[in-house]
DRENRO-442060 format. One line per 5 residues: number of its first residue (from 1); their letters; for each residue x, y negated, z of N, C-alpha, C. Coordinates in pm, 1 decimal, always signed. Each point is the difference from the previous one (the first is absolute). Example, Ala and Ser with C-alpha at 12.3 -4.5 7.8 and 13.67 -1.06 7.14 Angstrom:
# DRENRO-442060
1) AS) +1319.0:+569.0:+780.0:-89.0:-119.0:+0.0:+90.0:-120.0:+0.0  -35.0:-105.0:-72.0:+82.0:-119.0:+6.0:-77.0:-109.0:+73.0
# end
This chain:
# DRENRO-442060
1) MTYVR) +4657.8:-6497.5:-947.6:+36.1:+143.9:-12.9:-73.6:+82.3:+63.1  -7.8:+142.3:-56.4:-93.8:+88.0:+38.6:+62.3:+122.8:+74.5  -85.9:+43.9:+54.0:+55.9:+163.9:+83.8:+94.4:+56.9:-76.5  -48.8:+60.2:-139.5:+120.3:+80.4:-51.4:+115.1:-68.3:-32.2  -17.1:-122.1:-40.2:+135.3:-87.5:-36.8:+85.8:-10.3:+164.6
6) DHLTE) -65.2:-24.1:+103.5:+66.2:+1.9:+85.9:+68.6:+130.8:+101.5  -59.0:+100.5:-47.7:+33.7:+117.1:+83.8:+46.4:+113.6:-105.8  +4.1:-21.7:-127.0:+46.6:+77.6:-100.2:+142.7:+92.5:+27.5  +93.2:-86.8:+67.0:+114.0:+45.3:-0.4:+8.8:+81.8:+125.6  -39.7:-17.4:+93.6:-30.2:+87.5:+111.6:-50.6:+155.7:-36.9
11) HLSVV) -20.3:+12.8:-101.2:-68.9:+151.0:-55.3:+98.7:+53.9:-127.7  +94.1:-86.4:-59.1:+49.9:+64.0:-63.5:+116.1:+130.4:+0.3  +51.3:+4.0:+94.4:+77.4:+88.7:+47.2:-85.8:+164.6:-25.9  -128.4:+3.4:+47.0:-80.1:+99.1:-0.7:-54.6:+25.2:-139.8  -32.2:-129.2:-71.5:+2.9:+32.7:-181.3:+95.9:+52.4:-49.8
16) RRYSR) +123.9:-47.2:+27.2:+124.6:+55.1:-51.0:-8.1:+157.6:+27.9  -1.2:+30.7:+116.5:+7.9:+136.7:+17.2:-107.1:+85.0:-24.0  -105.7:-37.3:-43.8:-122.9:+73.6:-91.1:+40.6:-3.0:-122.4  +32.6:-93.1:-39.6:+41.0:-10.5:-139.8:+113.1:+97.8:-36.2  +83.3:+22.9:+82.0:+151.2:+75.6:-34.3:-67.2:+151.0:+16.2
21) SLTRD) -100.3:+14.9:+96.3:-30.0:+139.8:+17.8:-70.8:+38.2:-115.1  -78.9:-94.5:-68.9:-43.6:+24.2:-136.2:+65.2:+37.1:-126.4  +93.4:-62.6:+26.2:+104.1:+1.9:-144.2:+137.9:+63.5:-2.4  +43.1:-8.3:+136.4:+120.6:+61.2:-14.7:+123.7:-71.1:-55.7  -44.6:-121.7:-59.4:+83.9:-59.3:-71.8:+22.0:-174.1:+49.2
26) RDLSD) +128.6:-27.0:+38.2:-14.1:-114.4:+102.1:-24.8:-119.6:-109.5  +58.1:+42.5:-127.9:-43.2:-148.1:-72.5:-150.4:-7.3:-51.4  -52.9:+130.6:-34.4:-146.8:-8.0:-2.8:-90.4:-72.2:+96.0  +48.8:+30.5:+114.5:-63.6:-23.8:+115.1:+2.3:-148.7:+35.6  +120.9:-24.3:-10.4:+19.2:-167.7:-4.5:-123.6:-76.7:-111.0
31) DIVSV) +18.7:+36.8:-119.2:-66.5:-47.4:-81.4:-154.6:+8.3:+26.7  -60.6:+106.4:+46.6:-143.5:+38.6:+54.4:-20.2:-121.2:+136.5  +109.0:+0.3:+112.1:-17.2:-97.0:+97.8:-10.8:-138.2:-60.8  +83.1:-24.4:-90.1:-3.6:-149.7:-71.5:-168.7:+2.5:-21.2  -38.3:+58.3:-106.2:-135.3:-0.5:-53.0:-120.2:-26.1:+102.5
36) VCIRA) +13.6:+90.3:+103.4:-68.7:-12.3:+111.5:+8.0:-144.4:+79.2  +85.6:-51.4:+2.7:+29.7:-119.3:+50.9:-85.7:-96.0:-71.8  +32.1:-6.5:-129.8:-42.1:-92.1:-104.9:-167.6:+23.1:-14.7  -52.7:+121.9:+34.4:-153.7:+33.2:-31.4:-58.4:-44.1:+121.8  +63.2:+30.2:+136.1:-40.2:-37.5:+134.4:-30.5:-160.8:+11.0
41) LTSEH) +112.3:-76.1:-63.1:-11.6:-144.2:+12.8:-109.5:-51.5:-109.3  -1.3:+55.8:-103.4:-95.0:-44.6:-92.0:-157.4:+53.6:+14.1  -0.4:+93.4:+107.7:-160.8:+61.3:+7.9:-21.7:-39.6:+166.2  +86.2:-81.3:+14.0:-13.2:-14.7:+166.8:-141.9:-61.3:+53.0  -80.7:-58.6:-121.4:-129.6:-55.3:+32.4:-94.7:+123.1:+25.9
46) TFRDS) +41.1:+117.9:-61.2:-100.9:+126.3:+36.5:+16.2:+64.4:+122.0  +99.1:-50.9:+70.2:+30.5:+77.1:+144.4:-79.7:-92.7:+108.5  -102.1:+80.0:+44.8:-48.4:-77.4:+92.2:-7.7:+14.8:+151.3  +128.2:+79.6:+40.2:-2.1:+17.3:+110.5:+126.2:-34.8:+58.0  +19.6:-20.8:+135.7:+99.8:-55.0:+68.6:+66.2:+101.4:+124.7
51) DPRSL) -27.3:+105.7:-9.1:+46.3:+104.5:+61.6:+148.6:+63.2:-91.6  +111.3:+6.3:+88.3:+141.8:+33.4:-74.4:-35.7:+144.5:-21.1  -71.1:+96.7:+42.1:-21.7:+150.6:-57.7:-69.4:-25.9:-132.1  -82.7:-85.0:-3.1:-79.5:+0.2:-146.4:+81.0:-54.2:-109.4  +127.1:-101.2:+41.6:+40.6:-54.1:-106.0:+123.7:+125.3:-39.8
56) EAWLI) +40.7:+74.7:+100.6:+82.6:+110.5:-42.3:-84.0:+78.2:-99.4  -97.0:+43.7:+46.8:-85.1:+124.9:-84.8:-35.1:-59.2:-98.0  -23.8:-141.7:-20.2:-28.9:-77.2:-148.2:+155.5:+34.3:-73.8  +122.6:-60.8:+43.1:+95.7:-6.5:-97.6:+50.9:+178.1:-16.6  -24.9:+74.2:+95.2:+13.7:+171.8:-52.1:-76.2:+30.9:-91.3
61) TITHN) -158.5:-64.3:-9.7:-59.4:+54.6:-120.2:+65.8:-61.2:-117.5  +13.6:-122.0:+18.4:+67.2:-70.5:-147.2:+127.4:+85.8:-7.2  +88.9:+34.2:+60.5:+98.7:+68.0:-57.0:-37.1:+107.6:-72.2  -63.8:+98.1:+77.6:-54.8:+132.0:-50.7:-61.1:-29.5:-143.8  -75.5:-112.6:-17.3:-70.7:-26.6:-111.7:+101.6:-0.9:-108.9
66) EFVSR) +89.5:-95.4:+12.8:+120.7:-27.0:-76.8:+76.7:+134.2:-27.4  -12.1:+74.9:+86.8:+104.6:+143.2:-32.3:-92.5:+59.5:-86.9  -106.8:+13.2:+57.2:-103.2:+90.6:-108.0:-13.3:-55.0:-171.9  +13.2:-159.4:+15.2:-41.1:-47.9:-154.8:+131.5:+4.0:-49.1  +103.7:+31.8:+58.9:+156.1:-2.2:-92.0:-11.0:+170.2:-21.8
71) LKKRR) -46.9:+66.4:+82.9:+2.0:+131.1:-16.7:-62.6:+46.1:-123.1  -162.6:-53.5:-10.8:-69.2:+13.6:-97.2:+71.4:-31.5:-154.4  +70.2:-122.2:+18.3:+39.0:-73.5:-134.2:+119.1:+97.4:-65.8  +69.7:+66.3:+122.0:+109.0:+54.9:-51.5:-39.7:+133.5:-50.1  -122.2:+79.9:+27.1:-26.1:+93.9:-73.9:-77.2:-56.9:-120.0
76) AEFAG) -56.5:-91.4:-15.7:-42.9:-46.4:-132.5:+95.1:+10.1:-104.2  +105.2:-71.1:+55.8:+123.3:-1.0:-101.3:+47.5:+126.8:-71.9  -13.7:+95.6:+123.1:+22.0:+144.1:-35.3:-79.5:+96.8:-62.6  -139.2:-50.6:-29.2:-90.3:+74.9:-35.9:+18.7:+42.0:-154.7  -49.1:+119.8:-15.8:+48.0:+17.3:-150.6:+126.2:+45.1:-52.3
81) IEFVD) +104.5:+28.0:+101.2:+141.9:+25.7:-10.9:-28.0:+134.9:+85.2  +97.6:+106.5:-121.0:+27.1:+131.3:+63.2:+118.1:-5.8:+53.2  +14.1:+51.7:+139.8:+133.2:+15.9:+38.7:+59.8:+166.1:-13.0  +101.6:+27.7:-41.6:+43.1:+101.7:+2.6:+45.7:+84.3:+100.1  +58.7:-118.6:+82.8:+57.9:+72.4:+145.2:-112.9:-38.1:+102.6
86) RHVDP) -86.8:+132.7:+54.2:-110.8:-14.8:+94.4:+43.6:+12.2:+157.2  +155.3:-38.4:+1.5:-2.0:+18.5:+127.8:-44.9:-113.7:+95.9  -61.9:-6.6:+110.7:-50.8:-106.5:+70.1:+85.5:-36.2:+105.8  +45.1:-140.8:+17.6:+72.3:-70.9:+103.7:-77.2:+57.6:+116.2  +86.3:+39.8:+128.4:-69.0:+27.2:+130.8:-54.1:-136.8:+48.0
91) DQDLN) +45.3:-116.3:-51.9:-53.1:-141.5:+56.6:-142.6:-23.1:-35.2  -29.0:+81.9:-129.7:-139.2:-12.3:-56.7:-120.6:+16.1:+84.2  +26.8:+125.8:+39.3:-98.4:+49.5:+110.6:-7.5:-98.7:+96.3  +96.0:-32.6:+72.9:-13.9:-115.8:+122.7:-67.9:-96.6:-30.1  +59.7:-107.3:-137.6:-65.8:-98.5:-15.1:-170.4:+60.4:-24.8
96) VEVAQ) -38.5:+59.9:-56.9:-137.5:+38.7:-12.2:-55.4:+4.4:+117.9  +42.4:+74.0:+93.9:-56.8:+44.4:+141.8:+6.9:-111.1:+71.9  +121.4:-128.2:-27.7:-31.4:-123.1:+92.4:-97.5:-88.1:-74.5  -29.1:+36.6:-130.9:-106.9:-97.1:-47.6:-122.7:+25.7:+58.4  -45.3:+160.0:+2.0:-112.0:+43.5:+87.7:-4.2:-32.8:+134.5
101) MGRML) +92.9:-2.8:+60.0:-10.9:-41.7:+143.4:-36.2:-157.6:+14.0  +54.6:-95.0:-92.2:-57.6:-145.5:-11.7:-148.2:+21.5:-20.6  -28.8:+54.8:-84.1:-161.8:-16.2:-38.7:-75.6:+57.1:+91.2  +18.8:+116.4:+80.3:-44.2:+69.3:+132.1:+6.7:-113.9:+109.1  +124.6:-74.8:+19.3:-3.1:-87.7:+93.1:-109.6:-137.8:+5.2
106) SRLPP) +5.1:-38.5:-129.6:-88.7:-109.4:-30.0:-146.2:+50.8:-8.8  -22.1:+131.7:+15.9:-163.3:+28.4:+15.9:-37.1:+28.8:+193.9  +118.4:-15.6:+78.5:-37.5:-3.0:+115.7:-46.6:-125.8:+71.8  -96.7:+6.6:+113.3:-13.3:-119.4:+60.1:+145.8:-114.5:+27.5  -39.0:-109.4:+6.5:+85.4:-81.7:+29.2:+94.8:-4.1:+150.1
111) ELQSL) -53.3:+57.0:+79.1:+64.4:-4.5:+122.5:+75.7:+149.1:-10.6  -30.7:+97.0:-37.2:+80.0:+114.8:-53.3:+130.6:-15.8:-80.6  -81.5:-85.8:-104.5:+125.8:-24.1:-113.2:+115.7:-108.2:+64.3  -34.1:-78.0:+105.2:+116.4:-97.4:+37.5:+77.6:+95.8:+106.9  -49.8:+82.3:+83.8:+60.6:+83.6:+89.1:+97.0:+85.1:-67.0
116) LLDYT) -56.5:+82.4:-106.7:+100.0:+79.2:-60.3:+106.2:-63.2:-80.5  -33.0:-125.6:-61.4:+90.6:-50.5:-54.6:+113.4:-49.2:+94.6  -11.8:-43.8:+106.7:+97.9:-37.6:+106.5:+63.8:+126.8:+47.7  -66.0:+91.3:+20.2:+51.5:+109.3:+42.4:+106.7:+47.6:-77.3  -46.7:+35.0:-119.8:+100.2:+61.9:-106.2:+102.7:-97.1:-53.4
121) LRRDD) -57.3:-106.0:-40.7:+118.3:-82.2:-98.3:+77.0:-109.2:+129.1  -53.8:-46.2:+95.1:+85.1:-75.9:+101.6:+45.7:+78.1:+104.5  -39.0:+129.2:+2.1:+70.1:+101.7:+85.3:-38.8:-25.8:+173.5  -80.8:-94.3:-3.8:-39.4:-31.4:+150.9:-59.4:+154.5:+74.9  +26.4:-27.6:+110.1:-70.0:+116.9:+89.6:-125.6:-77.9:+74.0
126) YDELA) -60.8:+116.5:+52.9:-136.5:-31.0:+60.9:-1.3:-123.8:+122.6  +91.4:-1.1:+76.7:-19.1:-111.8:+80.2:+35.7:-156.9:-71.9  +74.9:+8.2:-117.0:+0.7:-125.0:-111.4:-133.4:-35.3:-36.3  -54.6:+115.7:-41.0:-135.9:-8.5:-87.6:-82.9:-47.0:+79.4  -18.9:+69.2:+125.1:-123.5:-69.1:+102.4:+43.5:-145.4:+35.1
131) VRHNI) +107.4:-48.5:-6.6:+21.1:-107.2:+83.4:-50.8:-107.6:-145.1  +58.8:+46.6:-109.2:-10.1:-91.3:-133.2:-176.6:+1.3:-32.5  -73.0:+106.8:+8.3:-112.2:-3.6:-38.2:-114.7:-8.5:+116.6  +59.9:-26.2:+114.2:-61.0:-41.6:+127.2:-116.0:+86.9:+27.1  +31.6:+129.9:+5.3:-79.9:+132.9:+35.5:+78.9:+85.8:+61.5
136) PVGTV) -52.0:+98.0:+107.8:+70.4:+116.1:+79.7:+64.4:+73.5:-100.8  +92.3:+53.3:+57.4:+81.3:+120.1:-65.3:-54.7:+118.6:-24.9  -75.6:+26.0:+76.6:-92.6:+118.0:-70.6:-66.4:-28.3:-120.8  -91.6:-85.2:-0.2:-58.4:-93.8:-116.6:+118.9:+33.5:-123.0  +97.7:-55.4:+5.2:+94.9:+18.2:-95.4:+20.9:+155.5:-41.6
141) RSRIS) +10.1:+83.0:+69.6:+73.6:+112.1:-20.6:-159.1:+32.8:-43.2  -111.4:+3.5:+44.1:-128.9:+47.1:-81.9:-13.2:-60.2:-142.9  +12.0:-97.7:-17.5:-20.7:-56.1:-121.2:+104.0:+51.2:-94.7  +139.0:+8.4:+24.4:+94.4:+71.0:-68.3:-10.1:+141.7:-55.1  -63.4:+67.2:+132.3:-50.4:+102.7:-38.9:-117.3:+45.5:-112.9
146) RGRVM) -102.7:-64.8:+26.9:-99.7:-16.2:-66.7:+7.8:-70.3:-151.7  +105.1:-72.2:-17.8:+48.4:-39.4:-162.2:+70.4:+94.2:-27.2  +105.5:+87.2:+66.6:+86.4:+128.7:-72.8:-126.1:+70.3:-34.1  -105.7:+60.4:+98.1:-71.8:+102.8:-48.0:-88.3:-56.1:-124.9  -51.1:-126.6:+2.8:-105.4:-18.2:-105.1:+108.9:-0.6:-166.2
151) MQKMR) +121.1:-74.5:+23.8:+90.6:+21.4:-106.5:+8.0:+141.4:-47.2  +27.3:+96.2:+72.9:+27.8:+148.1:-25.9:-133.4:+42.3:-35.8  -119.2:-34.2:+22.3:-108.0:+13.1:-56.8:-10.7:-9.4:-146.8  +1.6:-159.7:-3.1:+25.6:-46.3:-163.7:+82.3:+59.3:-78.2  +113.8:+32.5:+35.8:+95.6:+79.3:-61.5:-50.0:+152.6:-23.7
156) DDA) -47.0:+73.0:+73.6:-54.3:+130.0:-36.2:-113.3:+2.1:-90.5  -59.5:-124.5:-9.9:-149.0:-4.6:-68.6:+43.6:-36.6:-132.3  +140.1:-60.6:-16.9:+52.8:-43.9:-157.2:+41.0:+100.4:-46.2
# end
């Protein structure tokens, strides 16, 4: 057995929550989570770390990439079709923004990624994060703040 196979189920709730935040659709989200599991298991030889935070970040990246692939495929299906109704679904802007956030998150250093993911997706407080990451509470606050500032700068630059 490998690390991925042994620890995949520990991270499925975070993957499922992230997928739902991207899709806003339970069935589509479940499909994406299934694909993420299959991809993680078939690509487990490419995962070289045994850090749970790295595994979670890797799974989130696979989730994000699968969502983007499906979005691109869907856009390609509708290319060349002119729609009469120009109404924009309010969730469309949100989905685009969530995809942008995922891309920005993947560009952050790993220690900032894992803290921001734990803070936002798991809704852990600073004390829990300090214990889990084995760092002082002040460092947790500093890294989360630095990660937010970096993401805001990326967003402003986009």
